[in-house]
N, C-alpha and C positions, 0 to 999 in steps of 0.2 A: 293628711291628704297625701296622696302620691299621684304622679301623672301616669296613667295607664296607657302605654303605647303599644298598639297591637294591630297587625295586619294579618288577616286570616283568610286563606284562599277558600276554605270550606264554609263560608258564611251562608252560601246558598242552601245549605241543609236546614237552616232555621225555618220554622213554619210561618212566622209572621213577617210579612214583607216590610212593615213599618220598623220593626226591630232591626231587621237586616240593614235597611237603609241608614238607620241611626248608627249602627255599629260601624258601617263602612265610613261614614262621615267622621265618626269619632276617631277611628284609626288614622285617617288622613290628617285631620286637624291636630291630634295630639302628637303625631310624629313631627309635624311641622313645628309645633310648640317646643318639643324637646330639642330639636335641632337648634332653634333660636336660643333656647336657654343654655345649651352646652357651648354655643359659640360665645355667648356673653360671659358665662361662668364655668370655665373648664374645671372639671374635677380631677385633679392630679395629686399624686403623693408629693409632699414637700420634703425635699431632702435637705440635710444640713447637719451642723454639729449639735452637740448637746445644748449649747447656748441658745439654740432656737426654741427650746422648750420653756414652759412657764417657770418651773421651780427655781432656776438660777437667777431669775430677774423679778421674782414676785414681790420681794420686800420693797424694792424701789417703785414698782408699779402701784402697789396698794397704798404706799405712803403718799404718793402724789395724786391719787385718784379722788381723795375726799371720801372714801368709803367709810361709813359709820354703821354701827350695829345698834340694835334696840337696847335700852338700859335694862339692867337687871331688876327684877321685881323682888319684893320683900320675901316672897315664898321660895325664892331660888337661893341656893347656897352661895357663899362668898366666892368660891372657886369657879362658879358657873358663869361663863360669858357666852352670849348668843353667837352661834356659828353662822357665818355668812358665806362660806365656800361650800357649795353643794352640787353634786352631780345626781340628778334624778333620772334614772333609766326608765323612760316612759314606755311601758308595754301597751299593747293593743287590747281594747275591750276589757279593761281591768279597773275601771273607775279612775284611771290615771289623769283624765282631763280635770277632775275635781282637785287632785293634788297639784296639777299644773297651775290652776287658778290661785291656789294658796301661795305657791312659790312666786308667781308673777306679782301678786299683791305685796308680798314681803320684800321682794327685790326692788319694786318700784318705790315703796315707802322709804326704804333705806338707801336708795340711790346706788344700788349694786350694779355691777357690770354683767350683763347677760351675753352668752355666746349664742347668737341667733342665726338661723338659716337666712338665705337671701333669695327672694323671689317666690318662696313657698314656705309652708309652715312645718316642714320636716327637713332633715338633712339627707336629701336624695335617697330616702328609703324606697326600695329595699336594698340598695347598694350598701356595702360596708361603709361605716363612717370614716371620713377623712377630715382632718382639721382645716383643709383648704376649702371645705364646704361652709365654713363659718363666715358670716357677713364681714367684709372688710378685714379679714384676718391677715396679719403679717407675722412672720416667724418671731417668736419671743413674746407675743401678746399673751396677757393673762386675763382670766375672767373669774367672776365669782360663782356664776350659776350656769349650768347646762341642763336644759329640761325639755327640749322638744324631741319629737319622735326621731329615732335613729336606729340603725342596726349596730349593736354595740361592738366596739373595739377598744378595750381598756387602754392599750398603749397609746392610741391616738387621742382619746379623751383626756388622758392624764397629762398630755403635753399642753393642754389649755388651762389647767387648774393648779392652784397651790398645793403643796404637799399635805396640808391639813384638811383637805376637802373631805366631806362626809359623803359617802356613796350610798344612795337609797334607791330601792325599786319596789314594785308591787306585783304580786301574783294573784291569780284567781283560779278557782276550781276549774281544771281543764275541760270538764264536760260542759259547764255553763259557758266557758269562754269559747269553746268550739261552736256551740249553738249560736252564740251571739255573732261570732266572726262569720259563720256560714250565712246567716240571714243578712248581715250587713254587706258582705262583699260578693255574694254568689253571682251577681249580675256582671261583675268585672273579672270573673274566672271562667274562661272559655270551656274548661273541662266540664263545668256544670250546666252548660247550655243544652245538653242532651237530656237533662232530667225533665220529666214531665209530671203532670198531676198536681194535686194540691199540696202533698207533703213531700217536697223534694228532699228535705233533710232525711226523712226515713228511708227514701229510695237510695240515697247516697250511702247511708250507714249499712243497708242490707247488702251492698256490694261496692265497697269503697274503691277497690282496685280497678273497677270498671270505669270509674270517673276520675282517676287520679294517676298522674305521672310526675315523678319528682322534678323533672326538668321543664315542665310545662309552665306557661305564663301564669303568674300569680298563684301557682299551686301551693305556695307556702302558707297561704291563708287557711288551707284545708287540713293541715297536719302539724301537730306540735308547734304551734305558733309561738309559744313562749321561748322554746329553744332557738327558733329562728331569730326572734328579736334580740336574743343575747349573742347572736353571731355564731351559733352552733349549728351542727348538722341536724335538721329537723326530721330527717328520714331514718334516723336510727330507731331501732326498736328498744323497748324498755330493758330487755335482757342483755343488750350490748354493753360490755364492760366500759366502753368509752363514755357512756351516759353518766355513770356514777363518777367517773374521773372528771368530766366536765362540771358536774354539780359541785364537787369539792373545790375545784378551781374558782367557780363563781362565789362560793361561800367565803373564800379568803379575800375576795375583792369588794364585797359589799358590807358596809357597816350595819345596815338595817334593811330587812326585807319585809315589806308590809303585806298583809293578806286582805284582799278585797272583802271577803265575807265577814271580816271583823274590822270594819273600816274605822269605827270610832276608837277602838283599842289601838289600832295602827297609828292613828293620828296622835294619841296620847304618847305612845312610844317615840314617835318622831319628834314631838314637842320636847320630850325629855332629852333625847340624844342631841338635839340642836340647841337646847337651853332657850327655847322660845316661850312665849306666853300663851295663855288660852285664847287671847284675842287674835293671835297670829294664825290659829288653825280653824277659826270659824268658817263655815262653808255652806253652800247649797249644792245639792247633787246635780252635776252637769252631765249632759249627753245621755240621760236615761231614756230608755225606749218605752213607748206606750205598751201596755199589757197585751193588747191584741196582736202585737208583732212578735211576741215571744212564744216560741214553740214549746208546748208541753211534752216533755220526754217521758215515755214510759220507762219502767225499770229495765226492760230489755234494751231499749234504745240507749239508755244511760250506760249500760254495760258495754254496748257496741262502741259508743263514743269514747269510753274510758280505755278500751283495748286499742282503739285506733290511735289515741293520743297517749299511749302508755308512757312514753319518755317524759312528756310534760307532767303526767301524774306523778312520776317518780321525783321530778324536780319539786313539784308542789308539796308532796309528802315530806320531803326533807326540810323545806323551809317552813312548813306549817309546824313541824316539831320544834325547830329552833325559835319560831315566833312565840310559842307558848312557854318555852323555857325563859324567854325574855320577860314575858308577862309575870311568871313566877318570881323572877329576880326583882322585878319592879314592885311586886306586891299585889295580890288579888284584891284585897280590900281597898288599897290605894287606887287601883285601877278602876274599881266600881265607883268610887267617889268622884274621880275625875271624869269618867264617862258620863255620869249623871250631871255633872256641872256643864260639860260640853253640850249635852242635849238641852239643858235649860237655856244656855246662851244661844244656841241655834234656834230654839223655839222663839226666843225673844226677837231674833233677827227676822224670822218669818213674819211675825206679827208686824214688825216695823217696816219691812221692805215689800212684801208680796201682796199684790192686789187680789189675787184669787186664792190665797192661802197655800198654794203649792204649784207644782208644774202643770202646764197645759199643753195641748197639741199645737203644732207649729202654726196651723191656720188660725189659731186664736191669739197669737202673739201680735200685739199692736205695734210695737217698736222694733224695727229691723235690727237695731243694735243688739237685741237680745234673741235674735233668731239663730238657732244652732245650725251647723252644717248637716245636711241630710244625705243619706245614701242614695245611690243611683236608682231612679225610678220610683221612689216613695218618700213620704214624709212621716217617718216613724219616731224621730227624736224629739223629745219634749223640751220645752223652754219655759220662760217665766215672763210675767208682766209685773212691772214695778208700780207701786203705789204713786199716785200723783202728789199726794200730800205726805211729805216725810220731814222729820226734824232735820233742818239744814246741817246739823252737826254730823248726821249719819248718812246723808244722801250720797256722798261720794263713795262710801264703803258699800252701800247697797248696790250702787251701779256696778262697781267692780266685781262684787260677788256674783252678780247675775250675768256678767258679760262672757259670752262664749270665747273659745280660743282664738278664732280667726279675727274677731273684732278687737279683742284685747291686744293681740300682737300688732295689729294696725295702729291702735292707740299708742303703742310703745315705739312706733316708727319703723316697724318691720315692713319691707316691701313684699307684698304678696301678689304681684301681678300674675304669676303663673297659677297660683291657687285660685284666684278669682276668675281667670280665663277658663280654667278647667271647670269651675263651678258653673259658669255660664253655659259651657258646652253640655255638661251633664243635665242641666235643668231645662235646656231648650231642645237639644237634639236627641236626648236619651230618655225622655219622659215616655213611659210605656204604660 
């Protein structure tokens, strides 16, 4: 979630008066909310000596925190110890919410210390990340896990985490990511309000510069969103030498880059680098869209989207190559066996936990605890119903695997007053 704060003098150009009134109210209320939030939680750069960062105090912090890791299993080598210090760079529309659920479950189970935002479920995105945005942060504080949405700044993040932290992120084919981002966010991007007709995405791709300005509000959702999430210039074209330079710098900063199209293989690699167990990476797919909300892109449209997001495509190509190099090093046969085992275990969890055998539309979800966050003006995100009769031994695990991000963060004690207020505004004032 982010708070979309916008006051637009040209709203009168919109055709539907109901939408116009909602947008005006939205602008007024969200401006008020943001002012209140900033007064209570000023976002400022913390200055200080090197002693203010985590690495110089981490041993004392972790020794007194009671942090424990999962025991080693028989299948893991003697030298393998479960890793508990993790930075997950949560990118948008990449299946990252499913990874987040896995990390929240692991951290909660082993009583690890999360660096959480305060008042909302992201770190003031799309602003660049600052450690002062962390809930109750004091200079020198150390954390085990950072995993909420943020606009990446390696230097700021590193000040929160021990030196042995494993840096992980996930990418998705930029064409599919662009389609998903456009459909999810277009109602909060003023540049797209002039699009008309049934296929707004096709109209945009036919003339993207007509509906895009680099400095416009929320425009980053429309072009090279991956680069933007990583704190880079998303308006560079693919042939800009700076793009490859940025990619090489990112490659030195991440220990593992997952690929959404090969999600199970990605989880196996993550399990391996973190020395976790198969139980640690069981999952249900969260925040999936219903099929009817997904635009079918013709080959021509895919080509247009690829050209428009050329820098993201270059990023994706680079890390897709390194991903398969890691799979080769892991072993193809070994990977196939472990993916098969993961699928078997996940199938068992579905039978054990799910009332309807799979995801259902939001209107069919009986328990609000499992109702996912929806985009403005529609209910396209699927969720789950949990069986009423579950073996008590597995009930808590089923509940956690089915719990969306907002509810899970609340369960962990994160204050989400701003997120919830924004949710009320979008669901009452902006229903169109």
